[in-house]
C-alpha positions in Angstrom: 0.0 0.0 0.0 1.2 3.5 -0.9 -0.5 6.2 1.2 0.8 9.1 3.3 -2.2 9.3 5.6 -2.9 13.0 6.3 -5.0 12.1 9.4 -1.9 10.4 10.9 0.6 13.1 10.0 1.8 15.6 12.6 0.4 19.0 12.6 -3.1 20.5 12.1 -5.7 21.1 9.4 -5.5 24.5 7.7 -8.4 25.6 5.4 -6.9 26.7 2.1 -8.0 28.5 -1.0 -5.5 27.7 -3.8 -6.9 29.4 -6.9 -8.3 33.0 -7.1 -8.0 36.2 -9.1 -7.8 39.9 -8.3 -7.7 43.2 -10.1 -4.1 42.4 -10.9 -5.6 40.3 -13.8 -9.3 39.7 -14.4 -10.8 39.8 -10.9 -13.1 42.4 -9.5 -11.5 42.9 -6.1 -8.0 44.0 -5.0 -5.5 41.6 -3.5 -6.0 43.2 -0.1 -9.8 42.9 -0.3 -9.6 39.2 -1.3 -7.2 38.5 1.6 -9.6 40.3 4.0 -12.6 38.2 2.8 -10.7 34.9 3.3 -9.4 36.0 6.7 -12.9 37.0 7.9 -14.3 33.7 6.6 -12.0 31.5 8.5 -9.4 30.5 5.9 -5.8 30.0 7.1 -4.0 29.8 3.7 -4.6 31.8 0.5 -3.0 31.7 -2.9 -3.6 34.6 -5.2 -3.1 33.2 -8.7 -3.6 35.9 -11.2 -3.2 35.1 -14.9 0.3 35.3 -16.3 1.8 37.1 -13.3 2.7 36.5 -9.7 0.9 39.2 -7.6 2.9 40.6 -4.7 1.4 39.2 -1.5 4.3 40.0 0.8 2.3 42.5 2.9 -1.0 40.6 3.0 -0.3 38.1 5.7 -2.2 38.7 9.0 -2.7 36.8 12.2 -4.1 33.4 11.3 -3.8 33.8 7.5 -0.7 33.0 5.5 -0.4 34.0 1.8 1.1 31.8 -0.9 2.5 33.5 -4.0 1.2 32.0 -7.2 -0.1 32.5 -10.7 -2.0 30.7 -13.5 -0.7 30.0 -17.0 -2.1 28.4 -20.1 -0.6 25.6 -22.2 -1.8 24.0 -25.5 -2.9 20.4 -25.6 -1.8 18.1 -28.3 -5.4 17.9 -29.6 -5.6 21.7 -30.1 -7.3 22.6 -26.8 -5.7 24.1 -23.7 -4.8 23.5 -20.1 -4.8 26.0 -17.3 -2.0 25.3 -14.8 -2.1 26.8 -11.3 1.4 27.6 -10.1 2.2 28.0 -6.4 5.3 29.0 -4.5 7.6 30.7 -7.0 8.9 34.2 -7.6 7.6 36.5 -10.3 10.7 36.0 -12.4 10.3 32.2 -12.4 6.7 32.0 -13.7 6.7 30.1 -17.0 5.1 32.0 -19.9 1.8 30.9 -21.3 1.9 29.0 -24.6 4.7 26.6 -23.7 4.2 22.8 -23.7 2.7 21.6 -20.3 5.5 19.2 -19.6 8.1 21.9 -20.0 5.9 24.2 -17.8 5.6 21.7 -15.0 9.3 20.9 -15.1 10.2 24.6 -14.9 7.8 25.0 -11.9 9.4 22.1 -10.2 12.9 23.3 -10.8 12.0 26.7 -9.4 10.9 25.1 -6.2 7.1 25.5 -6.8 4.1 23.3 -7.1 1.8 22.9 -10.1 -1.6 21.4 -10.7 -4.1 21.2 -13.5 -7.2 23.5 -13.1 -10.8 22.6 -14.0 -10.3 19.7 -16.4 -14.0 19.4 -17.2 -14.4 23.2 -18.0 -11.2 23.0 -20.1 -12.6 20.0 -22.0 -9.4 18.1 -21.1 -9.5 14.3 -21.9 -7.8 11.6 -20.0 -5.0 11.5 -22.6 -4.4 15.2 -21.7 -4.0 14.2 -18.0 -1.5 11.3 -18.2 2.3 11.6 -18.3 2.5 15.0 -16.7 5.8 15.3 -14.8 5.7 17.0 -11.4 2.0 17.5 -11.4 0.7 17.2 -7.9 -3.0 17.0 -8.7 -6.1 18.1 -10.5 -9.0 20.3 -9.4 -11.7 17.8 -8.6 -14.0 20.7 -7.9 -14.0 24.3 -9.2 -16.8 26.3 -7.7 -16.7 29.1 -10.3 -17.0 26.6 -13.2 -19.8 24.8 -11.4 -21.7 28.0 -10.6 -21.3 29.4 -14.1 -21.9 26.5 -16.5 -22.2 23.3 -14.4 -18.8 22.0 -15.3 -17.0 22.2 -12.0 -16.8 18.6 -10.9 -14.0 16.7 -12.6 -14.1 13.4 -10.6 -14.4 11.3 -13.8 -11.3 12.9 -15.2 -9.5 12.3 -11.9 -10.6 8.7 -11.8 -9.6 8.1 -15.4 -6.1 9.4 -14.7 -5.8 7.3 -11.4 -6.9 4.2 -13.3 -4.0 4.7 -15.7 -1.5 4.9 -12.9 -1.2 8.6 -12.2 -0.7 9.8 -8.6 -2.7 12.9 -8.4 -4.5 14.4 -5.4 -7.9 16.1 -5.8 -8.1 19.8 -4.9 -11.2 21.9 -4.4 -11.1 25.7 -5.2 -13.3 28.7 -6.0 -11.4 30.2 -8.9 -13.3 33.3 -7.9 -13.3 36.4 -10.2 -16.4 38.3 -9.3 -16.7 37.4 -5.6 -20.4 36.8 -5.8 -21.9 33.4 -6.5 -18.4 32.2 -7.6 -16.8 32.5 -4.2 -16.5 30.5 -0.9 -17.8 27.3 -2.3 -14.8 25.0 -2.5 -11.6 24.6 -0.5 -8.8 22.3 0.3 -7.8 21.2 3.8 -4.0 20.9 4.1 -2.2 19.2 7.0 0.6 21.5 8.0 3.1 21.6 10.8 3.1 25.4 10.9 1.1 28.1 9.2 3.5 29.1 6.4 3.6 28.9 2.6 6.6 26.6 2.8 4.7 24.1 5.1 1.7 24.2 2.8 3.8 23.5 -0.3 5.5 20.6 1.3 2.2 19.1 2.5 0.9 19.4 -1.1 3.9 17.6 -2.4 3.3 14.7 0.1 -0.5 14.6 -0.7 -1.5 15.6 2.9 -4.8 17.1 1.8 -8.4 16.5 1.2 -10.9 18.6 -0.8 -14.4 19.8 0.2 -17.5 21.8 -0.7 -18.7 21.5 2.9 -18.6 18.0 4.5 -15.7 17.1 6.8 -13.7 13.9 6.8 -13.0 13.7 10.5 -10.7 10.6 10.4 -9.6 8.0 8.0 -7.7 4.8 8.7 -6.4 1.9 6.6 -5.8 -1.4 8.4 -4.7 -4.1 6.0 -7.4 -4.0 3.3 -10.0 -2.2 5.4 -10.7 1.5 4.9 -12.7 3.1 7.7 -13.8 6.7 7.7 -15.5 9.1 10.1 -17.3 12.1 8.8 -19.6 15.0 9.5 -23.3 14.1 9.0 -23.7 12.6 5.6 -26.3 11.2 3.3 -23.9 8.9 1.5 -20.3 7.7 1.9 -18.8 6.3 -1.3 -15.7 4.2 -1.6 -14.6 4.8 -5.2 -12.1 2.4 -6.6 -10.4 1.2 -9.8 -12.5 -0.6 -12.4 -16.0 -1.7 -11.3 -15.0 -2.0 -7.7 -16.4 0.2 -4.9 -19.2 0.5 -2.4 -21.8 3.2 -1.5 -23.2 3.4 2.0 -26.5 5.3 2.0 -28.6 6.9 4.7 -31.8 6.2 2.7 -34.0 8.4 4.9 -32.5 7.1 8.2 -30.4 9.4 10.5 -27.4 10.8 8.7 -24.3 8.6 8.4 -21.2 9.6 10.4 -18.9 6.8 9.3 -18.5 3.7 7.2 -16.0 1.0 6.4 -15.2 -1.1 3.4 -12.9 -4.1 2.7 -11.0 -3.5 -0.5 -11.2 -6.4 -2.9 -8.0 -8.1 -4.2 -6.8 -6.6 -7.4 -7.8 -3.0 -6.5 -5.1 -0.5 -7.6 -6.5 2.5 -5.9 -9.4 3.6 -3.7 -10.7 7.0 -2.4 -13.5 8.2 -0.2 -16.3 10.6 -1.3 -18.7 12.1 1.2 -22.1 13.7 0.3 -24.2 15.7 2.7 -27.9 16.5 2.7 -27.4 19.5 0.3 -25.5 17.5 -2.2 -22.1 19.0 -1.3 -19.1 16.6 -1.4 -15.7 16.0 0.1 -13.0 13.9 -1.4 -10.1 12.1 0.3 -6.8 11.6 -1.4 -6.3 8.3 -3.2 -5.0 5.2 -1.5 -2.8 3.1 -3.8 -2.6 -0.7 -3.5 
């Protein structure tokens, strides 16, 4: 089994928003206003990721909120489409230009000490072929609230599963990708297990996969003992164990009191499994994958 269990890692959970825009590119609010909103709404980590630039966030930290420098660049796909790549933790001079091949872009991000992941695969019309063989890619956005609110293409769990089935090792991340800061904000976030509240600690946790994604539900605990996965959650209507091929299991409340946990024995031959939690409002949370 290959799994760095975030719920057994030292440290604490920090609520993070890893993809947002400001007036430094095509957003409606200033960087200071965006930081203020997230601080007041209980976030502990914020990455401002304006298009094709690294916005200066050096003076935006405040008690309980750490800023992560970042940006967002575009890359062509081999089929004539495009990727958007979110870049975290690099200086302005190291941001790769848009228009370069994605493998070169991700390699440049890695060499500069940063972290890169693929934004909104469903919205971008990325295929599974687009998502395999990407060096130094830590994950994909399994949920993008702005894309979901605008055109209903914010949940990319099928794209994620297709990549995992083909042997990729991506975590799923939830973000807002907010521009207007109306209906496109405060609907998706990533919990990161950090040892201290700094950008460096957050980046290292992302590299290790010490995260889970959410629109609202909480994954309180997750254990793996042999082939048995057990999870404890906030009140849920369903707890799904998603796995490779036709394997998996769904525990449903079916009108009974909400679930607050479930367990599943993973069948032989399973290559990966992950947990997905749904609450009464249809909101979801996604664990990182467990590889067998």
